[in-house]
NUGUDO-538863 format. One record per residue (C-alpha): residue in one letter; x, z, y. Coordinates in steps of 0.2 Angstrom, whole numbers, plus 5000, padded with zeros to 4 digits. Layout:
BEGIN
AXZY/...
//
This chain:
BEGIN
M499950015000/D500549995020/I500750155026/T501050195045/I501850365049/L501750425068/G502950555070/A504350625060/G504550805060/K504350905046/F502650855042/G503050675043/R504650695036/T503850775018/L502650625019/C504050495019/E504850595005/Q503250594994/L502450404999/S504150304999/G504550374980/E502850294975/N503250104981/H502350094997/N502650015011/I503050155023/T503550125043/V503950275055/I503550285072/D504450425082/V505150445101/S506850485095/D507950355088/R509050495082/V507650545070/V507150375067/D508950335061/K509050485052/I507550465042/V507850265037/E509650335031/D508750465019/Y507350355014/D506550185010/V505650165025/L505650045043/G505750155057/I505150125074/I505650195089/G504150205102/D502750335107/G501350305097/M500250315113/N500650155119/I499650005108/E501249885110/T502350025098/L500850025088/T500649835085/E502449825084/A502449945068/G501049855058/A499649985063/G498349865063/R498649785046/A499049965039/D498050015023/I498150185030/F498950255048/I499350445047/A499650525064/T500850685063/T501550755079/A501150915086/A500050885096/D498150875093/E497350745106/K498750625103/N498650605084/M496650595085/M496950445101/T498350345091/A497250375075/L495950285086/F497050165093/A497750125076/K495750095069/K495149995084/L496849855079/G496249865061/A496950005050/K495850015037/H496050205036/V496650345049/V496950535046/A497550635059/R498450825058/V497350905069/R497651095071/N496351185083/P494951255074/L493851175089/Y494151015085/R493951055066/N492251085068/Q491650925077/T492350845060/G490850745055/F490850675073/M492650605071/R492250535055/E490750435059/E490950385079/M493050405080/G493250325061/I494650475056/S494350475039/L495250615035/M496050775047/I497450885040/N497751045045/P499651115036/E499151305042/L497451305036/E497851225019/A499251335017/A498051495019/R496851425008/E498451404994/I498851584999/S497051634995/R497151564978/M498551644973/L497951814978/K496551774965/F497951784952/P499451904957/A500251854940/A500251664944/A501751614957/K500651424959/I499151384958/E498451204958/T496851124956/F496050954947/A494450874944/K493850934961/G494251114956/R493451114938/V495251124931/E496651264937/M498451254933/A499551414935/E501251444935/V501551614928/R503251704921/I503051784905/P503651964905/E504352074892/D502652154887/S501652014884/E500751964869/L501451794871/S503251854868/D504151784853/R502651694846/S502451514843/L500851414855/R500151394837/E500051574833/I499651614850/G498051484850/K497751594834/R497851754843/I496951734859/K495351684858/S495351634877/T495351414879/A496951374889/L498351254886/I500351284890/C500851124897/S502551164903/V503951294898/E505551314911/R506851414904/N508451424912/D508851264919/D508051184906/V506151104907/I505151074890/I503550994886/P503051104874/N502351074854/G501451194843/D503051254836/F504051294852/I504051494853/I503651564871/R505151704878/S505051814891/G505751764905/D505051584904/R503851524915/I502351414911/N501251304918/L499651314908/T497851234913/A495951314910/A494451314917/H494351454930/T493551594921/E494451544904/L496151564915/S495751724919/S495151784901/F496951714895/L497951804908/K496851964902/E497251954884/S498951924887/G499552064896/I500151954909/I498751974922/T498852144937/S497352224943/K496552114957/I497052134974/R496152244985/S497352275001/V498552155009/M499652155022/I500052005034/I501852015043/G501751895057/C500051825063/G500151645070/A498951505061/T499251535043/G499151725046/F497351695056/Y496551565046/L497051685029/T496451825037/K494751725039/L494751715024/L495151845013/G493951945026/E492551835019/S493151905002/G492952075004/I494952105004/R495552245017/V496852175029/K498252245039/I499152125051/I500852155060/D501452065073/N502552095089/D501651975103/M500552115114/E499451955117/N499351885099/C498752035093/E497452075105/R497051895102/I496651935084/N495952095087/N494452015094/L494151875084/L494451955069/P493852165072/K493852205052/A495652165054/D496852315054/V498152255069/I499752345073/C500752285086/A502652315079/D504152255073/G503552195053/T505552165049/N505752355053/H505952425036/Q505252595042/V503752505051/L503352445032/L503452595026/E502452695037/E501252575039/G500752585021/L501852465012/L501752544998/T499952574992/C499652384999/D499052274982/A499952104990/L501152065006/V501251905014/S502751865024/L502251735038/T503551755052/G504151605061/V505951645054/D506451575035/E507651745034/E506451855041/N505351825028/I506351815015/I507251995018/V505552055021/S504751995004/L506252064996/F505952225003/A504352234998/K504952174981/A506252314979/K504952454984/G503652394967/V502252274978/E501352184967/K501152024974/V502151964986/I502051794996/T503451725007/K503051575020/V504751455020/N504851295031/N506651235026/S506551165009/M508151165007/L508151365004/L507051344991/P508451334975/I509251504984/I507551604985/D507251564967/S508951654961/F508251814972/G506751824960/L505351784974/D504151654964/S502551654975/I503351524990/I502351455003/T502751305011/P501351215023/K502151045026/D502151015008/V500451085003/A499850975019/A500750835013/N500050854993/I498250845000/V498550665010/N499550594997/T497950634984/Y497050534999/V497950424996/R498050394978/A496150394978/K496250254991/E497350164978/N496350194966/A495050074975/K496349934973/G496549974955/S497750124950/K497050254941/V497950404949/L496650524958/T497950654958/L499750694959/Y500750864958/K502650874957/L503151024948/V504751144945/G505651074958/G504950874956/L505450884937/I503750884930/E502250764937/A500450834933/L499250674936/E497550664934/F496850474929/S495150434928/V494350304914/A493650184924/E493550044907/E493550034890/A495250014884/K496350024868/Y496450194867/T494750254872/G493650304858/V495050354848/K495350524843/L496750584850/K497650644833/D497450454830/L498350394845/T500250414847/L500750494864/K502550444872/A504050584871/N503750724886/V501850684887/L500450804885/I498650794890/G498050964898/A496250924900/I494950804898/V493350834910/K491550744905/G490350734916/N490450934921/R491250984906/L492951034904/I493851014888/I495451064882/P495750954869/N496350954851/G496650814840/E494850764840/S494650754855/T494550594862/L494350484880/D492950404886/V492550294900/G491750384916/D493250544910/R494350624920/V496050664912/M497450784917/V499150734909/V500950844912/T502450734909/K504350714911/N504350544916/S504050474932/H502750304940/F501550324927/D500050244935/D498650204921/L498450304906/S498850144894/Q500650184900/L500650344889/F500350294874/E501750204861/
//
């Protein structure tokens, strides 16, 4: 597909990284020649130096011929206006990064009157992701497929788990809940397991199931912890604001610690149910005085990655059950993993995944069968959602009679409103949604999964 991206900041750069690897034709516009030169050097994209508010710049970048135009600058109004310009020039679909809640409330008008297909807010999406993490404290990450019917959770196996030192086949007999272990990360290796594979303590697994089944599986296996009832948030920018609102709607008590008096007063007025403390949340004494040892979870959301990491390490050392850390610099992620902080949120990555899913949906309309794609375990694993659009050699055939390629596993099948964790008797039929986990890349059709 032909895709034009306006803005090569953190969000725009992440989109370039993801989309250029999917064989799209990407053109990037930015006012900084240095930024454009760097992104052209790093990725297979075309760079245009200029302002997106200039029609000549948009025309030169091919915005009018684009299948999708994506505006990612820091200014909401600029993103909406350039998206409107691109639509008028002929872009088939336009996406705008819009962070102001006032504009978010006008989604219907923006779509119908301005032609903006999708408005994306990285901070709001990050808050939603954190909220999902807090529903399953034992899970480092939660991804969803088939419009939320299927959930994939990343979990580290503790020493005393029922799963330790048992094969997947044995686990299936001992645990009644229907869930499937799709991948295992052990040391520096990633495995797509079979029934004979033995789980060890310390392994990091990805498993798929419906929401209720996932919860039951984690309880039966001794992994799940008690429900989160109180959360301490350090730093309350946009992500913290949205998260506090979401948690309040779920009945979770929230204490916010922020060192900006004006911001604290604003949050206190907008979210009166939250307990807002104006203090330095990176100060260990402040954390202890404000009840760190009695909270169920800590979420560190300051604007400084290093501060978030230090606060999170302190909370972890003090025994806080669930610790979530915001990190903007992806280069820090491998280091953080070695610290034992496994619940990391990177807003630009969360938002980029949503845009990538949207791109996949539009690509699907042009012939591709991939609806959703997530890159897991540092990009070593792909989790893809396919649609079965038409009859094929594999449709109606029992899985036990088909041969999957190496390092490929079918994790879930959705038939209408019914979720199936597949076995050898399961079949793929027209209209199904199929979730696949693989170590391979660039699959764009289910037929490519079979020998």
